[in-house]
Structures are given as structure tokens and as C-alpha cells.
C-alpha positions in Angstrom: 71.3 -61.8 75.5 75.0 -61.4 76.4 74.1 -60.1 79.9 72.5 -63.4 80.7 75.5 -65.3 79.4 77.6 -63.5 82.0 75.8 -65.6 84.6 77.1 -65.0 88.1 79.9 -62.6 87.1 78.4 -59.3 88.2 81.2 -57.1 87.0 81.2 -58.7 83.6 77.5 -58.4 83.4 77.7 -54.7 84.3 80.4 -54.0 81.7 78.4 -55.8 79.0 75.3 -53.7 80.0 77.4 -50.5 79.8 78.9 -51.4 76.4 75.5 -52.5 74.9 73.7 -49.6 76.5 70.5 -51.5 76.3 70.1 -50.4 72.7 68.5 -52.8 70.3 68.7 -52.6 66.5 65.1 -52.3 65.3 64.7 -54.5 62.2 61.9 -53.9 59.7 60.2 -57.1 60.9 60.3 -56.0 64.5 58.8 -52.6 63.6 56.0 -54.3 61.6 55.3 -56.7 64.5 55.2 -53.9 67.0 52.9 -51.9 64.8 50.6 -54.9 64.4 50.5 -55.4 68.2 49.6 -51.7 68.8 46.8 -51.8 66.2 45.5 -55.1 67.7 45.5 -53.5 71.2 43.7 -50.5 69.9 41.0 -52.6 68.1 40.5 -54.7 71.2 40.2 -51.6 73.4 37.6 -50.1 71.0 35.6 -53.4 71.1 35.6 -53.3 74.9 34.7 -49.6 74.9 31.7 -50.2 72.6 30.6 -53.2 74.6 30.7 -51.2 77.9 28.8 -48.3 76.2 26.1 -50.7 75.0 25.7 -53.1 77.9 26.2 -50.6 80.8 24.8 -47.5 79.1 28.0 -45.6 79.8 29.2 -42.6 77.9 32.4 -43.0 76.0 34.3 -41.0 78.6 32.9 -43.2 81.4 33.8 -46.4 79.5 37.3 -45.1 78.9 37.7 -44.4 82.6 36.3 -47.9 83.4 39.0 -49.4 81.1 41.6 -47.3 82.9 42.7 -45.5 79.7 44.9 -42.5 80.5 43.0 -39.3 80.1 45.6 -37.9 77.7 44.6 -40.7 75.2 40.8 -40.1 75.4 40.8 -37.9 72.2 42.6 -40.6 70.2 40.0 -43.2 71.1 37.0 -40.9 70.9 38.0 -40.0 67.3 38.3 -43.7 66.5 34.7 -44.3 67.6 33.3 -41.9 65.0 
């Protein structure tokens, strides 16, 4: 990243950051990679959710809470369980 190349030059680093604006061009490959990561994360969470429900006899809501899933995402995962 250009900011890192600026090294100890604080003013240059700030100017590069302002010009770049922190924006990154999203390539198709990056989009696919991010989508795959999100799907893998969701699958892993569902596996953990089902394991908690089976081994600990928790309801789906209790298991979601135990996994610290934000409440606004409960419906998403509850619908995936069906």
C-alpha cells in the first residue's frame, strides 16, 4: 500500500491517505472471494448452532445467543435452519 511506502513521512502518508480516500477497486475475483468467505462463515455458524441445539438441548434462539449472534440476524439464521 502506498501509505506504508511513505514510511516515517507523516505528512506524505496523510496526503496519500486523503488522495486515495481509502477506496479500493473491487475486482470480480475479490467479490467472489468475499462471497465465499461469507457463505463459509454462515455454514460454520449453522453447524455450531445445530451442535449446541443437539448437545446442550438449547432452543435455536438460546444457541444463537450463546454464539453471540446479533439479534437483528436471528431471522436470517432461523430461516436457514428450516
